[in-house]
C-alpha positions in Angstrom: -11.9 19.3 20.9 -11.0 18.1 24.4 -11.5 14.5 23.3 -9.3 14.9 20.2 -6.6 16.9 21.9 -6.5 14.2 24.7 -5.7 11.5 22.1 -3.4 13.8 20.2 -1.3 14.2 23.4 -1.2 10.5 23.7 -0.2 10.2 20.1 2.6 12.7 20.6 3.9 10.9 23.7 3.9 7.6 21.9 5.4 8.8 18.6 2.3 8.0 16.6 2.9 8.8 12.9 -0.6 10.2 12.1 -3.7 11.3 14.0 -7.1 11.1 12.2 -9.2 13.7 13.9 -12.6 12.3 12.7 -14.0 9.4 10.7 -16.9 9.5 8.3 -18.6 12.4 10.1 -20.3 13.4 6.8 -23.1 15.5 8.4 -20.5 17.7 10.2 -18.2 18.2 7.2 -20.2 21.3 6.2 -18.8 22.9 9.4 -15.4 23.5 7.9 -14.5 26.4 10.2 -15.1 24.1 13.2 -12.9 21.4 11.7 -10.2 23.9 11.0 -10.4 25.1 14.6 -10.2 21.5 15.9 -7.2 20.8 13.7 -5.5 23.9 14.9 -5.9 22.8 18.6 -4.6 19.3 17.8 -1.5 20.8 16.2 -0.7 22.6 19.5 -0.1 19.3 21.2 0.8 17.0 18.3 3.6 17.4 15.8 2.9 14.4 13.5 0.7 14.2 10.4 -3.0 15.1 10.8 -5.8 13.8 8.7 -9.5 13.5 8.5 -11.2 10.4 7.1 -14.3 11.1 5.0 -16.8 8.4 3.9 -16.6 6.9 0.5 -18.0 9.1 -2.4 -17.5 12.2 -0.2 -13.8 13.1 -1.0 -14.8 16.0 -3.3 -17.3 17.4 -0.7 -14.9 18.2 2.0 -13.8 21.9 1.9 -11.2 21.8 4.7 -8.6 19.5 3.1 -6.2 22.5 3.1 -6.1 22.2 6.9 -4.8 18.6 7.0 -1.5 17.0 6.0 -3.1 13.9 4.4 -6.4 13.4 2.7 -8.1 10.2 3.8 -11.3 8.3 3.0 -12.9 4.9 3.4 -12.3 2.7 0.4 -15.3 0.5 0.1 -15.8 0.7 -3.6 -17.2 -2.1 -5.7 -15.0 -4.4 -7.6 -14.7 -3.0 -11.2 -15.5 0.6 -10.1 -12.2 1.5 -8.6 -10.9 3.4 -11.7 -14.0 5.6 -11.8 -13.7 6.5 -8.1 -9.9 7.0 -8.3 -10.4 9.4 -11.3 -12.7 11.5 -9.1 -10.4 11.3 -6.0 -7.3 12.2 -8.0 -8.9 15.5 -8.9 -9.2 16.3 -5.2 -5.6 15.2 -4.5 -4.4 17.4 -7.3 -6.5 20.4 -6.2 -5.1 20.3 -2.6 -1.6 18.9 -3.5 -1.7 16.5 -0.5 -0.9 12.8 0.0 -3.8 10.4 0.0 -4.5 7.4 2.3 -7.4 5.0 2.4 -7.9 4.9 6.2 -10.3 2.0 5.8 -10.7 -0.5 3.0 -12.0 -4.0 3.0 -14.7 -6.5 2.1 -16.5 -9.3 3.8 -16.0 -12.9 2.5 -19.5 -13.3 1.3 -21.0 -13.8 -2.1 -22.0 -10.4 -3.4 -20.0 -8.3 -0.9 -17.5 -7.2 -3.5 -20.2 -5.1 -5.1 -21.3 -3.6 -1.7 -18.2 -3.9 0.4 -19.4 -1.6 3.2 -22.7 -3.3 3.8 -22.2 -5.1 7.1 -25.6 -6.6 7.0 -25.4 -8.1 3.5 -26.4 -11.8 3.6 -24.5 -14.2 1.4 -22.7 -17.5 1.4 -19.1 -17.6 2.6 -17.0 -16.8 -0.5 -13.3 -16.5 0.3 -12.3 -16.1 -3.3 -14.6 -13.1 -3.8 -13.0 -11.3 -0.9 -9.5 -12.1 -2.3 -10.6 -10.7 -5.7 -11.7 -7.5 -4.1 -8.3 -6.9 -2.6 -6.6 -7.8 -5.9 -8.8 -5.4 -7.8 -8.3 -2.6 -5.3 -4.5 -3.0 -5.1 -4.1 -3.2 -8.9 -6.2 -0.1 -9.6 -4.5 1.9 -6.9 -1.1 1.0 -8.2 -2.1 2.1 -11.7 -2.9 5.6 -10.3 0.1 6.0 -8.0 -1.3 8.7 -5.7 -2.6 6.3 -3.0 0.1 6.2 -0.3 -1.4 3.4 1.8 -4.3 1.5 3.3 -5.8 0.9 6.7 -7.2 -2.5 5.9 -10.5 -3.6 7.6 -10.0 -5.8 9.4 -7.8 -8.0 11.5 -9.7 -9.3 14.5 -8.1 -8.8 17.9 -9.2 -12.4 18.9 -8.3 -14.8 16.2 -10.3 -17.9 15.6 -8.5 -21.2 15.1 -6.8 -21.2 11.7 -8.7 -24.4 10.6 -12.0 -22.4 11.1 -11.0 -19.5 8.8 -12.9 -20.9 5.8 -16.2 -20.7 7.8 -16.0 -17.0 8.6 -17.9 -14.6 6.3 -16.8 -11.3 7.9 -14.2 -8.7 7.1 -11.4 -10.4 8.8 -8.7 -11.8 6.5 -6.8 -14.1 8.9 -6.3 -17.5 7.4 -8.2 -16.6 4.2 -6.9 -16.2 0.6 -7.2 -12.5 1.0 -4.5 -12.6 3.7 -2.1 -14.0 1.1 -3.1 -11.4 -1.4 -2.3 -8.7 1.1 0.9 -10.3 2.1 2.0 -10.7 -1.5 1.1 -7.0 -2.3 3.2 -5.6 0.6 6.0 -8.1 0.1 6.6 -6.9 -3.4 6.6 -3.2 -2.2 
């Protein structure tokens, strides 16, 4: 609680739009009363939106969504499976009548990663087009549903490699890759 309220105070001082009080802490989610107490303390020092980010496939397992302003989860769903997962998530959103945000979503640029986008250790050849298709599939599916209010895209490296080396990087970063253009085009049309 001290850790979270410390950062909530900083968020309040800097005008941060939303605080996420925890991320993918699945084994603690059964402690709903503790989460509610934490959120209550955060609200004493922070006036903005409060969320919690659950891990993929866990959205319907969290019982303290009533205590937050925004329901969040990590969107690492396989290409071609977004509709199935969004059907399930939509039921949670309707039950709690809250906005929804993918606090994390992304895919490495490796062959096979679009089917297991959260597997950091997956070994595959650099595949820039597969990463771009993941983003296209995710954005198209989420637009069809309409309840997804935004994305925290994973990731944009703090130290950028030279642009002419972008095609050799197989990680989550999108800088200089076709996925960057997909993301730009998606937000440009919004």
